[in-house]
C-alpha positions in Angstrom: 87.8 -11.3 -20.8 88.5 -11.1 -17.2 86.9 -13.7 -14.8 85.9 -12.0 -11.7 86.2 -15.1 -9.8 89.7 -14.8 -9.9 89.6 -11.1 -9.1 90.5 -11.3 -5.4 92.6 -8.9 -3.4 95.1 -10.6 -0.8 92.9 -9.7 2.3 89.8 -11.4 0.4 91.6 -14.6 -0.1 92.9 -14.4 3.5 89.4 -14.3 4.6 88.3 -16.9 2.2 91.1 -19.3 3.8 89.9 -18.6 7.4 86.3 -19.5 6.4 87.5 -22.8 4.6 89.7 -23.8 7.6 86.6 -23.3 10.1 84.2 -24.9 7.7 86.4 -28.1 7.3 87.6 -28.3 11.1 83.6 -28.2 12.0 83.1 -31.6 10.5 85.4 -33.8 12.5 84.7 -31.8 15.8 81.0 -32.7 14.9 81.5 -36.1 14.4 83.4 -36.5 17.8 80.5 -34.7 19.5 78.0 -37.1 18.0 80.1 -40.1 18.9 80.0 -38.9 22.5 76.1 -38.6 22.5 75.9 -42.0 21.1 78.1 -43.6 23.8 75.7 -42.0 26.2 72.7 -43.4 24.6 74.2 -46.8 24.5 74.3 -46.7 28.3 78.0 -46.7 28.5 79.1 -45.4 32.0 80.1 -41.5 31.9 83.7 -41.1 32.9 86.0 -38.3 33.7 87.7 -39.1 30.4 84.6 -38.8 28.4 83.8 -35.4 30.2 87.2 -34.0 29.4 86.7 -35.1 25.7 83.0 -33.7 25.8 84.3 -30.3 27.2 87.2 -29.9 25.0 85.2 -30.5 21.9 82.7 -27.9 23.1 85.2 -25.4 23.5 86.8 -25.9 20.4 83.4 -25.9 18.4 82.5 -22.5 20.2 85.8 -21.0 18.9 85.7 -22.0 15.5 82.1 -20.8 15.2 83.5 -17.3 16.8 86.4 -17.3 14.3 84.5 -18.3 11.3 82.5 -14.8 11.7 85.5 -12.8 13.2 88.2 -14.3 10.7 86.3 -15.6 7.7 84.6 -13.9 4.8 81.7 -11.8 5.0 79.7 -11.2 1.8 77.2 -8.5 1.1 73.6 -9.5 1.8 74.5 -12.1 4.6 72.8 -11.7 7.8 72.9 -13.4 11.2 70.0 -13.5 13.7 70.5 -12.3 17.1 69.7 -16.0 18.5 72.7 -17.3 16.4 74.9 -14.7 17.8 74.1 -14.9 21.1 74.5 -18.8 21.0 78.0 -18.4 19.8 78.8 -15.7 22.2 77.3 -17.9 25.2 79.2 -20.9 24.2 82.6 -19.1 23.9 82.4 -17.1 27.0 80.1 -18.8 29.3 82.8 -20.8 31.1 85.7 -18.2 30.7 87.3 -15.3 32.4 85.1 -12.6 30.4 81.5 -12.3 30.7 79.9 -10.6 27.5 76.7 -8.6 27.5 75.5 -8.5 23.9 73.1 -5.6 23.5 72.1 -6.3 19.9 68.7 -7.6 19.4 67.9 -7.4 15.7 69.2 -9.2 12.5 72.9 -8.1 12.0 74.7 -8.0 8.4 77.5 -10.4 8.7 80.1 -8.0 8.0 78.8 -6.1 11.0 79.1 -9.2 13.4 82.5 -9.6 11.8 83.4 -6.2 13.0 82.0 -6.5 16.4 83.6 -9.8 16.8 87.0 -8.5 16.2 86.5 -5.7 18.6 85.6 -8.2 21.3 88.8 -10.1 20.2 91.0 -7.1 20.8 89.3 -6.2 24.1 89.7 -9.6 25.4 93.7 -8.7 25.3 93.4 -5.8 27.5 92.1 -7.8 30.4 94.5 -10.7 31.5 92.5 -11.3 34.6 89.1 -11.3 32.6 86.4 -8.5 32.4 82.8 -7.7 31.9 82.5 -6.7 28.3 79.5 -5.1 26.8 78.5 -4.4 23.1 76.1 -2.0 21.7 75.1 -0.3 18.6 73.1 2.9 18.4 72.9 5.6 15.5 75.7 3.6 13.5 78.2 3.7 16.4 79.7 0.5 17.6 80.6 1.0 21.3 82.4 -1.9 23.6 83.0 -1.0 27.2 84.9 -3.5 29.4 85.8 -3.4 33.4 88.1 -5.9 34.9 90.4 -6.3 37.9 93.6 -5.2 35.7 94.1 -3.3 32.4 97.1 -4.1 30.4 97.4 -2.4 27.1 100.0 -2.6 24.2 100.3 0.9 22.5 101.7 -0.4 19.3 98.8 -2.7 18.8 96.2 -0.2 19.7 97.8 2.4 17.9 96.7 0.2 14.5 93.3 1.4 15.2 94.0 4.9 15.1 95.4 4.6 11.6 99.1 4.5 12.5 99.4 1.8 10.0 101.3 -2.0 10.4 104.1 -2.0 12.6 107.6 -2.7 11.2 107.0 -6.3 12.7 103.9 -7.9 12.0 101.9 -8.8 15.1 102.2 -12.1 16.7 99.4 -14.8 15.7 97.6 -14.1 18.9 97.3 -10.5 18.4 96.2 -10.6 14.4 92.9 -9.4 15.3 94.1 -5.7 15.9 95.6 -5.7 12.1 92.3 -7.4 10.9 90.0 -4.9 12.6 92.3 -2.0 11.3 91.9 -3.1 7.9 88.2 -3.8 8.1 87.7 -0.2 9.5 90.0 1.1 6.6 88.1 -0.6 3.8 84.7 0.7 5.3 85.8 4.1 6.2 85.4 3.7 9.9 87.4 5.3 12.7 88.1 3.9 16.3 88.3 5.8 19.4 89.9 4.0 22.4 89.9 5.3 26.0 91.6 3.4 28.9 91.8 4.2 32.5 94.4 1.9 34.1 93.4 3.2 37.8 89.8 1.8 37.3 90.7 -0.9 34.8 88.2 0.5 32.2 88.1 0.2 28.6 86.0 2.1 25.9 86.2 1.3 22.2 84.0 3.2 19.9 83.9 2.5 16.0 82.2 5.0 13.7 82.0 6.5 10.4 85.1 8.8 10.2 
């Protein structure tokens, strides 16, 4: 008799590993954050060193929460509230080069949040000097628009989203989001359209049913 607990494909296992790593890393980060708060409550003077640690921990926490959705498992039936998603995005992008205008105002299936976060992660790479990014969803069409000072694209990576398949060499770790987004779209029967204008440094990425 087959035990379906072991009937995972390789992509499913990789997502479970991503969820496990993010889950386990959050605990020590939370402990450090709590320790900093206790120091403040004890009346200890706030030093530049403590401020640096607090800033680094906050940044790490924001990234782990984002990665847990983008790279982790997304089971059927799980949803995320717009408040939680905005908190994650604000924590991650509020002090960085990119500004994100998240236009989703309703609860979102976790798998849709995963798709959108992977789209954001891909779009970031096109704007090395930063950009204003907007994410919308209307009539089943996910649309991400971005505008910045400079647009830089990698045709081989963006080509993954058009169904050209994985390149001969695996993408570098910092660009794995392209392969993951292509994989997620293929599993859901979705198709991407990418429009780039280097002169105006403008990007539009749309994802919808093929």
